[in-house]
N, C-alpha and C positions, 0 to 999 in steps of 0.2 A: 499460775499461768492464765487461768480463766479471768482473773481481775485485769491482767495486762491486756488480754484480748478485748475485754469489754471496754477498757479505757481507750484503746486504739480505735475500735469500731465507733464508739461514742464520739470521739474527736473527729473521725472522718465524716460521720453524719453531720456534725455541727458545722464543719467546713463546707460540706456539700449543700447545706441548707442556708448558708450565709447569703446575704444580698449585696455584699461588698464587691469591689472590683477583683478581689483575690478569690472569689468563690469559683467553684468548678462544677461542671455538670457531666453528663454522660457523653457529651459531644466530643468529637475528635479534636476540637480547637483548644480544649483545656487539658491540663495535666496536673496531677497531684504528686508532689514529692514528699515522701516520708523519710525522716532521718531517725535512725535508732542509735542512740548514744549509749554504748555498753553492749554492743552487738555480739561479743564473743562469750558472754557469760551464760549461766544456766537459764536465765529468763530471756536474755537478749537474743540468743540463737533461735529458739522456737518462735519468739515474737517476730523476728525479722522474716522467718519463713512464712508465718501467717500473713504478714504484710506483702510479701512477694506473691502470695497466692491470691490476694485480694484484687478484684477487677477495678477497684477504685484507685489503685496505686499505679502510676506510670513510671515513677522513678523511686528507687529505694537506695538510700545512702546509709551505709553502716560505718560506725566509728567506734574504736576502742583503743586501748593503749598497746595491745598486742594481738596478733593473729587475725586481724580484720581482713586483709586481702584474701586469706584462705577461706574464711567464712563467706565472703562475697563471691569468690569463685565457685564455691559449692552451690550457693543460691542461684547463681547465673545459669546453672544447668536446668533449673525448673522452667519448663516452657510456658512462660507467661509474657505479656507485653511489657512488664516492668523491667526497666534497665537497672542493673545493680552495680554499685560501686562500693569499695571499701577503702577507708582512710585511716592512717595512723598519725600520731603527733609527729612533728618535726623532731628528728633526733640527730645528735652529734653535729650540729652546725656551728660554725664559727665565722663571723660573730653570731651570737644567739639571735634568733628571729622568732617571730610569733608562731603560734600553733597553726600552721597552714593546713594540716589535715582536718582540723575541726572546721575551719572556714570552708574547705572544699565540701565537707559533708553537709553543712548547714545552709550554704548559699542557695536561696530560692526555695527553702523547705516550707511546706504548708502545714505539716504536722511534725512535731518532734516528740519522740517517746524516750524517756530517760530511765532505763532500768539499771544504770551504772551504779557501782558501789560494791561493798563487800557484804557477804551474808553474816548474820550474827553467829558467832562461834560459841561453843560451850564455855561458860564462865565469863563471857563478854556482857557487860551491862549495856543498857540503852544509851547511857552517856558515852561509852566507848564507841558504840556503833555510830552515834551522832557525830562524834568528833572526827571520825574517818569519812563518813559519807557526806557530811555537810560541806566540806571543802571541795569534794568532787562535784556535787550538784552546783555549788556556787560557780566554779570554773566553767562548767558546761552551760549554765544559764547566762553567764556573761557572754559566752560565744553566741548564744541565741539572740541576746539583745543586740549584738553587733551585726550578725550576719542574716538573721531572719526575724526581725522584730514583730512582724505581724503573724507569725506562726502560732498555731495552737500547741501548747505544751502539755504533755501528760507525764507527770513525774511519779514514778513508782519505786523510787529508792527509799529504803527504810532508814530511819523511822519516818514514814510519810507525813505524819502530823507535825514533824519538825522541819523536814526538807522543803515542803511546799511553801511555808512562810519565808524561808530563806530565799527561795526563787522569787517570790513576790517582792521582797525587799530589793533584790538585785535588779529586777525589772523597773521598779520605782526609781531607784537611783540612776538608772540609765535613761529614764524618761519615756519608757515604752510600755508601762504597765497598763 
């Protein structure tokens, strides 16, 4: 959890010190939106709470495949300036349509933290973990490339040394690396 918090704080400071048009300051005119993708998991929930408590965050968007509206509702009771929302993937639609929930969470995000994935279980090899989490990270980073190409990404899904290069390749392929 400390590593996740450190990654988020570092990303927020990096965005805060940027000199680009997307930079933000302590003035009321700017707002920082943070998206936590995997917000209902064991790392995502406390991470989302820490983001909600941060005075640097004006909007917190939570996304996961299940339970996200409940987590967002719980977080919304914390009395801070950050507006909280929770999104789920589109389910049961015909004809099938794109993942609107991911788009809602990512649109306008300045920082995206990705703790999504499954934890390593007893007997699971690193290859097994990679095969599961790589596709999850790939899908989420494709959404980042489409909906928030200038956002700072913090990928903390294991195995990190394999999921980060996948994210880099997805962003390169989309032309936003």
